[in-house]
C-alpha positions as CSV (number, residue, x, y, z in Angstrom):
1,M,211.2,45.3,4.0
2,S,214.5,45.5,6.0
3,T,215.0,43.8,9.3
4,A,215.6,47.1,11.0
5,V,212.2,48.5,9.9
6,I,210.4,45.4,11.1
7,V,212.2,45.5,14.5
8,A,211.4,49.2,14.8
9,A,207.7,48.6,14.0
10,V,207.5,45.8,16.5
11,V,209.2,47.7,19.2
12,G,207.2,50.9,18.5
13,G,204.0,48.9,18.5
14,G,204.9,47.3,21.8
15,I,205.7,50.7,23.4
16,L,202.3,52.1,22.2
17,L,200.5,49.1,23.5
18,F,202.2,49.5,26.9
19,L,201.4,53.2,27.0
20,R,197.8,52.5,26.1
21,R,197.5,50.1,29.0
22,L,199.3,52.6,31.3
23,F,197.2,55.6,30.2
24,P,193.8,54.4,28.9
25,R,192.6,56.6,26.1
26,Q,190.2,59.2,27.4
27,K,187.2,60.1,25.3
28,A,187.9,63.2,23.4
29,A,186.1,66.1,25.0
30,Q,183.5,67.7,22.8
31,L,184.2,71.4,22.6
32,L,181.3,73.5,23.8
33,W,179.7,76.3,21.9
34,Y,177.8,79.2,23.3
35,P,176.5,82.5,21.8
36,A,179.3,85.0,21.7
37,D,177.6,87.3,24.2
38,T,176.8,84.6,26.8
39,M,178.9,86.1,29.5
40,R,178.6,89.8,28.5
41,G,178.2,91.9,31.6
42,K,179.4,89.1,33.9
43,T,182.6,89.1,36.0
44,V,184.5,85.8,36.5
45,I,187.4,85.2,38.8
46,V,189.7,82.3,37.7
47,T,192.5,81.3,40.0
48,G,195.7,80.0,38.4
49,A,194.7,81.5,35.0
50,N,198.2,81.9,33.7
51,C,198.6,78.3,32.5
52,G,197.0,75.0,31.8
53,I,193.3,74.6,32.3
54,G,193.0,78.0,33.9
55,K,194.5,79.8,30.9
56,A,192.4,77.9,28.4
57,L,189.3,78.6,30.4
58,A,190.1,82.3,30.7
59,G,190.5,82.4,26.9
60,E,187.1,80.8,26.3
61,L,185.4,83.1,28.8
62,L,187.0,86.1,27.1
63,K,185.6,85.0,23.8
64,L,182.1,85.0,25.4
65,H,182.6,88.7,26.5
66,A,183.2,88.1,30.2
67,R,185.2,90.4,32.4
68,V,187.9,87.9,33.4
69,I,189.9,88.4,36.6
70,M,193.1,86.4,36.3
71,A,194.1,85.6,39.9
72,C,197.7,84.5,39.7
73,R,200.8,84.3,41.9
74,D,203.3,85.0,39.0
75,Q,202.6,88.5,37.6
76,R,204.9,88.2,34.6
77,S,203.5,84.8,33.6
78,A,199.9,86.2,34.0
79,E,200.7,89.2,31.8
80,E,202.1,86.9,29.1
81,A,199.1,84.6,29.3
82,A,196.8,87.6,29.1
83,E,198.4,88.8,25.9
84,D,198.2,85.4,24.4
85,I,194.5,84.8,25.1
86,K,193.6,88.3,24.0
87,K,195.3,87.6,20.6
88,Q,193.5,84.3,20.3
89,A,190.1,85.7,21.3
90,G,189.8,88.0,18.2
91,P,188.6,91.6,17.9
92,E,185.3,91.0,19.7
93,Q,186.1,90.0,23.3
94,G,185.6,90.8,26.9
95,E,188.0,92.3,29.3
96,V,191.0,90.9,31.2
97,V,192.1,92.1,34.6
98,I,195.2,90.7,36.3
99,K,195.3,90.5,40.1
100,H,198.0,89.1,42.3
101,L,196.9,86.1,44.4
102,D,199.2,83.7,46.3
103,L,197.1,81.0,47.7
104,A,200.0,79.9,49.9
105,S,199.6,83.1,51.9
106,L,196.5,83.9,53.9
107,A,197.6,87.5,54.0
108,S,197.7,87.5,50.2
109,V,194.2,85.9,50.0
110,R,192.8,88.6,52.4
111,K,194.4,91.4,50.5
112,F,193.1,90.1,47.2
113,C,189.5,89.8,48.6
114,E,189.7,93.3,50.0
115,E,190.7,94.7,46.6
116,I,188.0,92.8,44.9
117,Q,185.4,94.1,47.3
118,E,186.6,97.7,46.8
119,E,187.0,97.5,43.0
120,E,184.2,95.2,41.8
121,S,180.5,95.8,42.1
122,R,179.7,92.1,41.4
123,I,181.2,88.6,41.0
124,D,179.1,86.3,38.9
125,V,181.4,83.3,38.9
126,L,184.3,82.2,41.1
127,I,186.4,79.4,39.6
128,N,188.8,77.7,42.1
129,N,191.2,76.2,39.7
130,A,194.8,76.8,40.9
131,G,196.6,73.9,42.5
132,V,199.9,72.2,43.2
133,Y,200.6,68.5,42.7
134,Q,203.0,66.1,44.6
135,C,205.5,68.8,45.4
136,P,208.4,68.1,47.9
137,Y,207.5,68.7,51.5
138,T,207.2,72.4,52.0
139,K,205.0,74.6,54.1
140,T,203.0,77.7,53.2
141,E,203.7,81.1,54.7
142,D,201.2,80.2,57.5
143,G,202.8,76.8,58.3
144,F,200.4,74.5,56.4
145,E,201.5,71.6,54.3
146,M,201.7,73.1,50.8
147,Q,199.2,70.9,48.9
148,L,196.6,71.2,51.7
149,G,197.3,74.9,52.0
150,V,197.0,75.9,48.4
151,N,194.5,73.3,47.0
152,H,192.1,73.5,49.9
153,L,192.7,76.1,52.6
154,G,193.7,79.0,50.3
155,H,190.6,78.5,48.2
156,F,188.5,77.9,51.4
157,L,189.4,81.3,52.7
158,L,189.1,83.0,49.3
159,T,185.6,81.6,48.8
160,R,184.4,82.4,52.3
161,L,185.6,86.0,52.1
162,L,183.9,86.6,48.7
163,L,180.5,85.0,49.7
164,D,178.8,88.3,50.6
165,L,179.7,89.7,47.1
166,L,178.6,86.5,45.4
167,K,175.3,86.6,47.3
168,T,174.6,90.2,46.3
169,S,175.4,89.2,42.7
170,A,173.0,86.2,42.7
171,P,172.3,84.2,40.7
172,S,176.0,83.4,40.9
173,R,178.1,80.4,40.7
174,I,181.2,78.8,42.4
175,V,183.2,76.2,40.5
176,V,185.7,73.9,42.3
177,V,188.3,71.9,40.3
178,S,189.0,68.6,42.1
179,S,190.5,65.4,40.7
180,K,189.6,61.7,40.4
181,L,192.7,61.1,42.6
182,Y,190.5,62.0,45.5
183,K,189.7,58.2,45.4
184,S,193.2,57.4,46.8
185,G,192.9,59.7,49.8
186,H,191.1,60.2,53.1
187,I,190.9,63.1,55.5
188,N,193.5,62.5,58.2
189,F,191.9,64.5,60.9
190,D,194.5,63.4,63.4
191,D,197.3,64.8,61.3
192,L,195.6,67.0,58.7
193,N,198.8,69.1,58.3
194,S,201.0,66.0,57.7
195,E,203.3,66.8,60.7
196,S,204.0,63.1,61.5
197,Q,204.8,61.9,58.0
198,Y,204.6,63.2,54.5
199,D,203.4,61.2,51.5
200,K,203.2,63.6,48.5
201,A,200.7,61.4,46.6
202,F,198.4,60.9,49.6
203,C,198.5,64.6,50.5
204,Y,197.4,65.6,47.0
205,S,194.6,63.1,47.1
206,Q,193.6,64.3,50.5
207,S,193.5,67.9,49.3
208,K,191.3,66.9,46.3
209,L,188.9,65.0,48.6
210,A,188.8,68.1,50.8
211,N,187.7,70.1,47.7
212,L,184.7,67.8,47.3
213,L,183.7,67.9,51.0
214,F,184.0,71.6,50.9
215,T,181.7,71.8,47.9
216,L,179.2,69.5,49.7
217,E,179.1,71.6,52.9
218,L,179.2,74.9,51.1
219,A,176.2,73.9,49.0
220,R,174.3,73.3,52.3
221,E,175.4,76.6,53.7
222,L,174.3,78.4,50.5
223,E,170.8,76.9,50.2
224,G,168.3,79.6,49.4
225,T,170.9,82.3,48.6
226,G,170.9,82.1,44.8
227,V,174.5,81.0,44.9
228,T,175.4,77.6,43.6
229,V,178.6,75.6,44.0
230,N,179.7,72.5,42.0
231,A,182.9,70.6,41.7
232,L,184.4,68.8,38.7
233,T,187.2,66.3,37.9
234,P,188.9,67.3,34.6
235,G,190.7,64.0,33.8
236,I,194.3,63.7,32.9
237,V,195.3,66.9,31.1
238,R,198.6,68.1,29.6
239,T,199.5,70.9,32.0
240,R,202.4,72.0,34.2
241,L,200.7,70.5,37.2
242,G,203.0,67.5,37.2
243,R,206.2,69.5,37.1
244,H,207.3,68.1,40.5
245,V,207.0,64.5,39.3
246,Q,210.4,62.9,38.7
247,I,210.6,61.0,35.5
248,P,213.7,59.0,34.6
249,L,215.6,60.7,31.7
250,L,215.3,57.7,29.4
251,A,211.5,57.5,30.0
252,K,210.8,61.1,29.2
253,P,210.4,60.7,25.5
254,L,207.9,57.9,26.1
255,F,206.0,59.9,28.7
256,Y,205.9,62.9,26.3
257,L,204.5,60.6,23.5
258,A,201.9,59.2,26.0
259,S,200.8,62.7,27.0
260,Q,200.4,63.7,23.4
261,V,198.4,60.6,22.5
262,F,196.4,59.8,25.6
263,F,196.0,63.0,27.7
264,K,193.5,65.8,27.2
265,S,194.7,69.2,25.9
266,P,194.2,72.2,28.3
267,L,191.3,73.3,26.1
268,E,189.6,69.9,26.4
269,G,190.3,70.0,30.1
270,A,188.6,73.4,30.4
271,Q,185.3,72.3,28.9
272,T,183.7,71.0,32.1
273,P,184.5,74.2,34.2
274,L,183.3,76.3,31.2
275,Y,180.1,74.3,31.3
276,L,179.6,74.8,35.0
277,A,180.3,78.6,34.6
278,C,178.1,79.2,31.6
279,S,175.5,76.6,30.9
280,P,171.8,77.2,31.6
281,E,171.6,73.4,32.1
282,V,173.1,73.7,35.6
283,E,171.2,76.8,36.7
284,G,170.1,76.1,40.2
285,V,172.1,72.9,40.5
286,S,174.4,72.8,43.5
287,G,176.5,70.4,45.6
288,K,177.3,68.1,42.7
289,C,180.4,66.9,40.9
290,F,180.8,66.7,37.1
291,A,183.1,65.0,34.7
292,D,183.0,65.6,30.9
293,C,180.0,67.9,31.4
294,K,177.9,65.2,33.1
295,E,177.1,64.6,36.7
296,E,179.6,62.1,38.3
297,E,178.8,59.6,41.0
298,L,181.2,60.0,43.9
299,M,182.5,57.5,46.4
300,A,180.8,57.6,49.8
301,K,183.8,59.3,51.4
302,A,183.2,62.3,49.2
303,T,179.5,62.6,50.2
304,D,180.0,62.1,53.9
305,E,178.1,65.0,55.5
306,Q,179.6,64.5,59.0
307,A,183.1,64.6,57.6
308,A,182.3,67.6,55.5
309,K,181.0,69.6,58.5
310,K,184.0,68.5,60.6
311,L,186.4,69.6,57.9
312,W,184.6,72.9,57.5
313,D,184.9,73.6,61.2
314,L,188.6,72.6,61.4
315,S,189.4,74.6,58.2
316,S,187.7,77.6,59.6
317,R,189.9,77.5,62.7
318,M,193.0,77.0,60.7
319,V,192.4,80.1,58.5
320,G,191.1,82.2,61.4
321,L,187.4,82.4,60.5
322,P,184.3,81.7,62.7
323,N,182.5,78.5,61.9
């Protein structure tokens, strides 16, 4: 064996060992199976369904004969994604509807909800999936810090405006995609909009913690209505979510290798939201958080009822709703 081969093997092994320590191997997600007509006659809204977890989830729901409303900001990307998932779903499938929704615009959210209420007789599942991650400091159309505005406030208003239709469609479900990175954040009530300073990593974590507190308070609000709401953390998934993260040029090949070896695929990442949308095992379950299709124990800051109510009231004022 040549010296070059030995050196390459040693260096390559060292790199893989480093990557394994940096990105611990996640347990491969077991792909769920449900009867083909599980979601027949049911209408499901998926935000951010044009790529990543949202697209994979929409494809799985289509295979189960759901009427899938792809709520997306980019019309062209949504159309391309819709054609792709329809091809993959096979001849027996549900229906795809593409609707424009820009969660960075409260006007867009309101218009979307008005159209849904006019055009749809029922909503069986609302899946709040769309999000932005560690973007440069920008503000939404309404002046909110972008990650808070899209990840939390946009979905907060969307859900609140669709509650009446969800209630008349009961039993119905709301699914909220959060992240384990909530652990690195807290709700900065003194500067929720990050006017004083901006830390993109903190703001993402804050928005994901807000998702969990919203789920907690919403579950309390919905008691006895037949509508359930649960959150989930999908793990590290190969998606476009990290497009704003700057990776040194020389490190990109290693990062790509790590993502292929250690990250979940979008289809694997879609399994827990699919479970919460479809499974009879979670019928009647509300106010919980799941990971890998199992209930997840949250940190105390994500189950703080006082903080959840305070955030609900503040968010209501920010989006122009009564408490």
